[in-house]
C-alpha positions as CSV (number, residue, x, y, z in Angstrom):
1,X,-6.2,-7.8,-22.1
2,X,-2.6,-8.9,-21.8
3,X,-1.0,-9.3,-18.4
4,X,2.7,-9.5,-17.6
5,X,2.2,-11.4,-14.4
6,X,5.9,-11.0,-13.4
7,X,5.3,-7.3,-12.9
8,X,2.5,-8.0,-10.4
9,X,4.7,-10.1,-8.1
10,X,5.6,-8.5,-4.8
11,X,7.1,-11.5,-3.1
12,X,7.8,-15.2,-3.8
13,X,9.4,-18.0,-1.9
14,X,8.9,-21.8,-1.9
15,X,5.5,-21.4,-0.2
16,X,4.0,-18.1,-1.1
17,X,3.3,-16.0,-4.1
18,X,2.2,-12.4,-3.2
19,X,0.9,-10.1,-6.0
20,X,-0.8,-6.8,-6.6
21,X,-4.0,-7.8,-8.4
22,X,-5.2,-5.4,-11.0
23,X,-8.8,-4.3,-11.1
24,X,-11.2,-6.2,-13.4
25,X,-9.3,-9.4,-13.1
26,X,-11.1,-12.4,-11.4
27,X,-9.5,-14.1,-8.4
28,X,-10.7,-17.5,-9.6
29,X,-12.1,-18.7,-12.9
30,X,-15.9,-18.6,-13.4
31,X,-18.3,-19.3,-16.2
32,X,-17.2,-16.1,-18.1
33,X,-13.8,-17.7,-18.7
34,X,-12.3,-14.2,-18.3
35,X,-8.7,-13.7,-17.0
36,X,-8.3,-14.9,-13.5
37,X,-5.4,-14.7,-11.0
38,X,-5.2,-18.5,-10.3
39,X,-4.7,-19.5,-13.9
40,X,-2.4,-16.5,-14.6
41,X,-0.3,-17.6,-11.6
42,X,-0.2,-21.2,-12.7
43,X,1.1,-20.2,-16.2
44,X,3.7,-17.9,-14.6
45,X,5.1,-20.7,-12.4
46,X,4.9,-23.2,-15.2
47,X,7.0,-21.1,-17.5
48,X,9.4,-19.7,-14.9
49,X,10.3,-23.0,-13.5
50,X,9.8,-25.1,-16.7
51,X,7.4,-27.3,-14.9
52,X,5.7,-30.2,-16.8
53,X,2.0,-31.0,-16.2
54,X,-0.2,-29.3,-13.7
55,X,1.0,-26.6,-11.4
56,X,-0.5,-26.1,-7.9
57,X,-1.8,-22.7,-6.9
58,X,-4.0,-22.4,-3.8
59,X,-6.5,-19.6,-3.5
60,X,-6.7,-18.8,0.2
61,X,-8.7,-15.5,0.0
62,X,-10.3,-13.5,-2.7
63,X,-10.5,-9.9,-3.9
64,X,-13.7,-8.8,-5.8
65,X,-13.2,-8.5,-9.5
66,X,-13.3,-4.7,-9.3
67,X,-11.0,-4.5,-6.3
68,X,-7.3,-4.3,-6.8
69,X,-4.4,-4.7,-4.4
70,X,-2.3,-7.1,-2.4
71,X,-3.3,-10.8,-2.7
72,X,-1.7,-13.9,-1.3
73,X,-1.5,-17.3,-3.1
74,X,-0.2,-20.6,-1.8
75,X,2.3,-22.6,-3.8
76,X,1.7,-25.9,-1.9
77,X,-1.4,-27.5,-0.5
78,X,0.2,-27.6,3.0
79,X,0.7,-23.9,2.9
80,X,-2.8,-23.3,1.7
81,X,-4.2,-25.4,4.5
82,X,-2.3,-23.5,7.2
83,X,-3.2,-20.1,5.8
84,X,-6.8,-21.0,5.5
85,X,-6.9,-22.0,9.2
86,X,-5.4,-18.7,10.2
87,X,-8.0,-16.8,8.1
88,X,-10.8,-18.7,9.7
89,X,-9.4,-17.9,13.1
90,X,-9.3,-14.2,12.1
91,X,-5.5,-14.1,12.5
92,X,-4.9,-12.0,9.3
93,X,-4.8,-8.2,9.3
94,X,-5.9,-6.4,6.1
95,X,-5.8,-2.7,5.3
96,X,-7.6,-1.1,2.4
97,X,-7.4,2.3,0.8
98,X,-10.8,3.6,-0.5
99,X,-12.2,6.8,-1.9
100,X,-15.8,7.7,-0.9
101,X,-18.2,10.4,-2.0
102,X,-18.7,13.1,0.6
103,X,-16.5,14.6,3.3
104,X,-15.6,12.5,6.4
105,X,-13.7,14.6,9.0
106,X,-12.9,12.2,11.8
107,X,-11.4,8.7,12.3
108,X,-13.9,6.2,13.6
109,X,-15.1,2.6,13.8
110,X,-18.2,1.1,12.2
111,X,-20.1,-1.8,13.6
112,X,-23.1,-3.3,11.7
113,X,-24.8,-6.5,10.9
114,X,-25.0,-7.7,7.3
115,X,-27.1,-10.2,5.4
116,X,-27.7,-11.2,1.8
117,X,-30.6,-9.6,-0.1
118,X,-33.0,-12.4,-1.2
119,X,-30.3,-15.0,-1.4
120,X,-28.3,-13.0,-3.9
121,X,-24.7,-11.9,-3.6
122,X,-25.8,-8.3,-2.8
123,X,-25.6,-7.4,0.9
124,X,-27.6,-5.1,3.1
125,X,-27.4,-3.8,6.7
126,X,-29.9,-5.5,9.0
127,X,-30.9,-5.0,12.6
128,X,-28.4,-5.8,15.3
129,X,-28.2,-9.4,16.3
130,X,-29.3,-10.7,12.9
131,X,-27.0,-11.5,10.0
132,X,-23.3,-11.4,10.5
133,X,-21.5,-8.8,12.6
134,X,-19.3,-6.5,10.5
135,X,-16.7,-4.3,12.0
136,X,-14.0,-2.0,10.6
137,X,-11.9,1.0,11.7
138,X,-10.9,3.9,9.4
139,X,-8.7,6.9,9.4
140,X,-8.9,9.9,7.1
141,X,-6.0,10.4,4.7
142,X,-7.2,13.5,2.9
143,X,-9.8,15.1,0.7
144,X,-10.2,16.2,-2.9
145,X,-13.1,17.2,-5.2
146,X,-15.7,16.6,-2.5
147,X,-14.4,13.1,-1.8
148,X,-12.6,11.5,1.2
149,X,-9.6,9.1,1.0
150,X,-9.7,6.5,3.8
151,X,-7.3,4.0,5.2
152,X,-9.5,1.1,6.4
153,X,-8.6,-1.8,8.8
154,X,-11.0,-4.7,8.6
155,X,-11.9,-6.3,11.9
156,X,-14.1,-8.8,10.2
157,X,-14.0,-9.9,6.6
158,X,-17.6,-10.0,5.3
159,X,-18.7,-10.1,1.6
160,X,-18.7,-6.5,0.2
161,X,-18.3,-5.3,3.7
162,X,-16.5,-2.0,3.1
163,X,-18.8,-1.1,0.2
164,X,-22.0,-1.9,2.1
165,X,-21.1,-0.2,5.3
166,X,-20.0,3.1,3.9
167,X,-22.9,3.3,1.5
168,X,-25.3,2.7,4.5
169,X,-23.9,5.8,6.2
170,X,-24.2,7.9,3.1
171,X,-20.7,7.7,1.8
172,X,-20.7,5.2,-1.1
173,X,-17.4,4.3,-2.7
174,X,-16.4,6.1,-5.9
175,X,-17.2,3.9,-8.8
176,X,-19.5,1.5,-6.9
177,X,-22.5,1.1,-9.2
178,X,-23.9,-1.7,-7.0
179,X,-24.2,0.2,-3.7
180,X,-23.9,3.7,-5.0
181,X,-24.9,5.4,-8.2
182,X,-25.7,2.8,-10.9
183,X,-24.9,5.3,-13.6
184,X,-21.5,6.3,-12.3
185,X,-18.9,6.0,-15.0
186,X,-15.6,5.3,-13.3
187,X,-13.8,2.3,-11.8
188,X,-14.2,1.3,-8.2
189,X,-11.8,3.1,-5.9
190,X,-10.9,0.3,-3.5
191,X,-7.5,-1.2,-3.1
192,X,-6.2,-3.8,-0.6
193,X,-3.1,-1.9,0.6
194,X,-1.6,-4.3,3.2
195,X,-1.9,-7.8,4.4
196,X,-0.2,-9.2,7.6
197,X,-0.2,-12.9,8.6
198,X,1.9,-15.6,10.1
199,X,4.3,-17.2,7.6
200,X,3.4,-20.9,7.2
201,X,7.0,-22.1,7.9
202,X,9.0,-19.3,9.4
203,X,6.8,-18.9,12.5
204,X,6.9,-15.1,12.2
205,X,4.5,-12.4,11.1
206,X,5.1,-11.1,7.6
207,X,3.6,-7.9,6.1
208,X,3.1,-7.1,2.4
209,X,2.0,-3.8,1.2
210,X,1.8,-1.8,-2.1
211,X,0.1,1.4,-3.2
212,X,-2.7,1.3,-5.8
213,X,-1.4,1.1,-9.4
214,X,-4.5,1.6,-11.5
215,X,-4.7,4.8,-13.7
216,X,-7.7,5.9,-11.6
217,X,-5.4,6.5,-8.7
218,X,-2.9,8.7,-10.6
219,X,-4.4,12.1,-9.5
220,X,-4.3,11.0,-5.8
221,X,-0.8,9.7,-6.0
222,X,0.5,12.8,-7.8
223,X,-1.0,15.0,-5.0
224,X,0.8,12.8,-2.4
225,X,-2.5,12.1,-0.7
226,X,-1.6,8.5,0.0
């Protein structure tokens, strides 16, 4: 797969690099050695600014491999440190667009507790008071073909949170073979639509947003449902 990284860039200054990450691209390199955002960003900066030697790119948050959408990278270690502190203090606001199986009619809020299954990366909903508290709010954007399009605001940022919570209530995300139908043959319909946070040097809140770009979203975009 060839990626023109420059077409992914939504914003860039001396401190930040904000992109729309495609689905099926890793956030950070793993033992598969598949394409990952950090190395793509390093190469982009190295070529653009003709930098010799190593280029710094700080990964301050991740999107799952199958999830696309807005992603923020730090261009300096000081910026990475400040952003990481704000994330730990829950000072970031993230909005996702998701498509789930089934018809949801009303906007609502979900509160659950999540824990890992047998020390694996897969999560499950557990009894209140155990595991980690997981909260989100969602509003209904529309319906098509027996599915619901949702705008989701994360209150907490737990591993696989959106996928686990909606599956637990009987509305698995389209394309989620881990928490939904393992035989489903389509890509995961989950995109990070918007991120808001305090800029590390300007002392003001900045917001970056972008609609999903993957081919799987074409029908929804053409219908004007998002």
